[in-house]
Rosetta silent file (secondary structure, phi, psi, omega in degrees, C-alpha in Angstrom):
SEQUENCE: MELAVENAQAWSEAIFGSVELGDKRLTKRLMQIGKQLSSLPGSSLSESCEGQDALLEGSYRFLRNKRVNAKQIAEGAIG
SCORE:     score description
SCORE:     0.000 S_00000001
   1 L     0.000  128.469  179.596   -4.714  -19.260   11.674 S_00000001
   2 L  -101.725  127.571  178.700   -3.601  -15.680   11.123 S_00000001
   3 L   -89.407  142.368  178.483   -0.283  -15.112    9.413 S_00000001
   4 L  -115.444  143.583  175.486    1.873  -12.195   10.483 S_00000001
   5 L   -91.152  121.882 -176.119    4.379  -10.315    8.371 S_00000001
   6 L   -67.827  -43.058  179.443    7.602  -10.043   10.339 S_00000001
   7 L  -128.595   94.453 -174.812    8.897   -6.950    8.533 S_00000001
   8 H   -61.795  -37.143 -179.442    6.013   -5.078    6.920 S_00000001
   9 H   -65.514  -47.892 -179.618    8.247   -2.465    5.294 S_00000001
  10 H   -63.479  -41.313  179.584   10.506   -5.053    3.621 S_00000001
  11 H   -61.590  -48.137 -177.672    7.510   -7.115    2.500 S_00000001
  12 H   -64.299  -39.999  177.511    5.758   -4.117    0.972 S_00000001
  13 H   -64.183  -39.885  179.786    8.917   -2.968   -0.823 S_00000001
  14 H   -66.408  -38.554 -177.520    9.462   -6.472   -2.215 S_00000001
  15 H   -80.461  -46.362 -170.142    5.872   -6.758   -3.472 S_00000001
  16 H  -108.247   -7.768 -174.723    5.131   -3.206   -4.632 S_00000001
  17 L   -61.984  -26.851 -178.737    8.533   -1.560   -5.107 S_00000001
  18 L   -99.729    7.042  178.130    8.745   -2.349   -8.811 S_00000001
  19 L   -69.083  126.757 -179.841    5.189   -1.274   -9.668 S_00000001
  20 L   -94.912  105.589  179.557    5.324    1.360  -12.425 S_00000001
  21 L  -109.932    5.053  177.944    2.703    4.017  -11.778 S_00000001
  22 L    85.120   -2.790  179.825    4.406    6.783  -13.739 S_00000001
  23 L  -155.170  123.971 -177.641    5.389    8.735  -10.623 S_00000001
  24 H   -60.133  -29.282  179.109    7.756    7.595   -7.872 S_00000001
  25 H   -66.076  -35.294  178.358    5.570    9.311   -5.267 S_00000001
  26 H   -68.071  -41.077  177.914    2.645    7.072   -6.195 S_00000001
  27 H   -64.483  -39.931  177.566    4.797    3.958   -5.851 S_00000001
  28 H   -61.015  -42.933  179.338    6.021    5.228   -2.481 S_00000001
  29 H   -65.595  -40.603  177.321    2.421    5.743   -1.337 S_00000001
  30 H   -59.351  -44.246  178.586    1.480    2.243   -2.555 S_00000001
  31 H   -64.006  -36.577  177.625    4.315    0.759   -0.507 S_00000001
  32 H   -64.170  -44.100  179.295    3.148    2.772    2.525 S_00000001
  33 H   -64.413  -42.533  176.701   -0.401    1.457    2.171 S_00000001
  34 H   -59.028  -42.837  178.571    0.923   -2.095    1.774 S_00000001
  35 H   -63.059  -46.795  179.910    2.989   -1.667    4.924 S_00000001
  36 H   -55.289  -53.003 -174.072    0.024   -0.264    6.856 S_00000001
  37 H   -69.944  -33.903 -179.872   -2.316   -3.072    5.902 S_00000001
  38 H   -77.669  -19.071  177.516    0.209   -5.880    6.368 S_00000001
  39 H   -72.866  -28.425 -179.246    1.126   -4.563    9.821 S_00000001
  40 L  -130.082   74.069 -177.332   -2.449   -5.100   11.011 S_00000001
  41 L   -53.871  136.186  177.833   -3.870   -8.088    9.076 S_00000001
  42 L    85.173   -2.198 -179.358   -7.643   -8.050    8.776 S_00000001
  43 L   -87.414  162.242  175.415   -7.933   -4.361    9.613 S_00000001
  44 L   -80.868  169.388  177.127   -9.642   -1.727    7.529 S_00000001
  45 H   -59.443  -43.827  179.550   -7.692    1.031    5.820 S_00000001
  46 H   -60.643  -45.843  179.016   -8.873    3.426    8.502 S_00000001
  47 H   -63.788  -37.475 -177.701   -7.774    1.107   11.312 S_00000001
  48 H   -67.550  -18.757  178.327   -4.400    0.533    9.666 S_00000001
  49 L   -84.164   -8.002  174.664   -3.682    4.276    9.846 S_00000001
  50 L    48.078   48.106  175.087   -3.978    4.084   13.641 S_00000001
  51 L    81.008    2.981  179.167   -5.612    7.479   14.101 S_00000001
  52 L   -88.253   99.390 -174.839   -3.241    9.388   11.809 S_00000001
  53 H   -59.305  -40.564 -179.030   -5.637   11.537    9.790 S_00000001
  54 H   -65.264  -38.279  178.338   -3.021   12.701    7.270 S_00000001
  55 H   -65.858  -41.490  178.193   -2.017    9.099    6.560 S_00000001
  56 H   -65.191  -45.117  179.539   -5.642    8.104    6.043 S_00000001
  57 H   -63.070  -41.526  177.420   -6.310   11.072    3.731 S_00000001
  58 H   -62.040  -38.254  178.471   -3.175   10.274    1.707 S_00000001
  59 H   -66.502  -42.868  178.064   -4.319    6.674    1.364 S_00000001
  60 H   -66.620  -39.222  177.262   -7.759    7.710    0.162 S_00000001
  61 H   -61.102  -40.663  177.662   -6.242   10.215   -2.298 S_00000001
  62 H   -59.867  -47.368 -177.483   -4.096    7.400   -3.703 S_00000001
  63 H   -65.480  -29.250  179.470   -7.142    5.162   -4.166 S_00000001
  64 H   -87.336   -9.425 -174.735   -9.089    7.950   -5.916 S_00000001
  65 L   -64.737  124.599 -178.087   -6.187    8.909   -8.189 S_00000001
  66 L   -69.669  -17.902  179.134   -7.182    8.488  -11.844 S_00000001
  67 L   -82.254   -4.733 -177.799   -3.557    7.715  -12.791 S_00000001
  68 L  -114.550  132.876  173.685   -3.604    4.543  -10.680 S_00000001
  69 L  -137.935  158.584 -175.271   -5.489    1.383  -11.552 S_00000001
  70 H   -61.091  -33.267 -179.171   -5.630   -2.103  -10.115 S_00000001
  71 H   -63.391  -43.390  177.024   -4.226   -3.685  -13.274 S_00000001
  72 H   -58.041  -45.275 -177.918   -1.007   -1.672  -12.983 S_00000001
  73 H   -65.703  -46.632 -178.248   -0.605   -2.716   -9.363 S_00000001
  74 H   -63.775  -44.759 -179.449   -1.348   -6.377  -10.038 S_00000001
  75 H   -64.216  -39.909  179.044    0.985   -6.575  -13.028 S_00000001
  76 H   -69.426  -38.329 -178.765    3.796   -4.870  -11.130 S_00000001
  77 H   -71.505  -33.818 -179.589    3.358   -6.984   -8.032 S_00000001
  78 H   -78.373  -40.598 -172.385    3.308  -10.235  -10.008 S_00000001
  79 L   -48.974    0.000    0.000    6.057   -9.241  -12.451 S_00000001
């Protein structure tokens, strides 16, 4: 059974909106990535960008950013 998120934007804001990454732009990008991936469950990051190259590049830049780590995201999302 595949679960669907009814409002991906609201879900992503609720989960990731309070994550402290030291820069509001990084938190905004995290919420965008969360929205992308929850809109298409089971898809890859590339698929979730639906052919938008700039969106995909921004997502990859976020993942490569040395100021962002998984612990920060997990602690903020759980908190």
